[in-house]
N, C-alpha and C positions, 0 to 999 in steps of 0.2 A: 573197680578195686577189687578182687578179693581179701581175707584176713591175712595171707602170708604176704601181700602185697605191701598192705596197709602198715601189719608190722616190721617190714622190712624196712619204708619210709621212717616211722616214728623212731625206730632204732638210729637211721643217719641222721634224724633232725636231734634227736637227747644228745647223740653226740656229737654235731656242729654246735650246739646251741650251749653243752655242757663247756666249749672251750674257752666261752669268755670271758673278757678278766674280770673277777668279780661274782663271779657265776656261783648263785646258792642252789644247791640241788634241790629243797625244798621246792621251790618254784616247779620243779617239774611232777608233780604231787598231782595226781586226777580224782575226778569228780565220781560219781557213780553211773554217769553218762558214757564215760570214755574221754571227755574232754578236761583238758587244764584247768586247777581249780585258778590261779593265776591269769589274768584276761588276755596279759599283753603275752603271755607265753600261747595261751589258745589261739589270740590273730596270728602270731608267729607261724603257728602249725596250720592254720588254717591257706595261711597264703604257701607255704612249701607246699599242701597238697593241692594249694591253685596250681603253681610250677611246675609240679611232676604231670598232674592232669593235661596242661597245655604244652607237655614234653613227649609224653605218650607217644603218639602217633610219628614223633620224628622219629624215636628209638626204635619202632617197631619198623620203621621204612628202612632204619638203618640194618636191624638187625634182617630183614629181606633180603638190602641189597647184598650186605655178607655172605649170605646164605647164594646168592648166586654167584657172587665173585669167586668165593671159594670150592666152588664146583671139583675142581680139579683135585683139590685134596681129599674130598671124600671118593671119588667113584673112579678117578684115572691112574693109571700105570705106565708113565713115560708118555706115550699118546695110544694106548688101547684102554677104552671104557670096561670099565668091570662089572659085566654085569652081576645079579642082580643091581640096579642102583635108581631107583626112582631120584626124576633131575627135571628141574629146569634149567635151562640155557642161555646164554644170546649170543645167537648168531651175528658177525657182520659181515654186510655188504661193502664190496669195493669192486666199481665200475669202473674206470680213465676211457676217456674219450676213445675208441676205436680198439677197445680191447675187450678180452671175454670178459664176462660177470662172477664174481668171486665170490664165494660165501663161505662161511668158516667159522667153526665152533671159538669163543675168543671167552680167556675169564682170570683172575689175579687182576696183575699189574697191568697187561693187554686193556683190559675190559677197562680199565680207572683210566687209561689213555686217551681209548677210545668215546670216554664217556666225557673227558674233559676237553678235548678238541669240538666232538659235537655241541655241545655249552657253550663253546665260544666262539665256534659258526652263528650259532643259533642267537647269541649276544650282538655278532656284529652288522645281523642281516636284520633282525629285531627292531 
């Protein structure tokens, strides 16, 4: 975590913690090492950081997914892809028995439906 992330987390922590009934702002006083003087506040801060660190990989995955999902908002004008546009896209392969296979680009709501459908099928077969 960089200093900017820590500062944003600390601001969120202090805002949320400060909303408690009977909260005294002096409890947010920090010592010379950046920790809170009040031990209970310091423990709560460390738990806040641990929670963030646990969730950070999931947030990163969600950001990656949204980047992929919203490809059409960045690079498409109707049907045409507007170059230059660095992108990664998802291709949907469909093939019913006795038909010619088809592959096409999917994004947005269609990508969500395809992912949800594949996950449901996986639940049924695994």
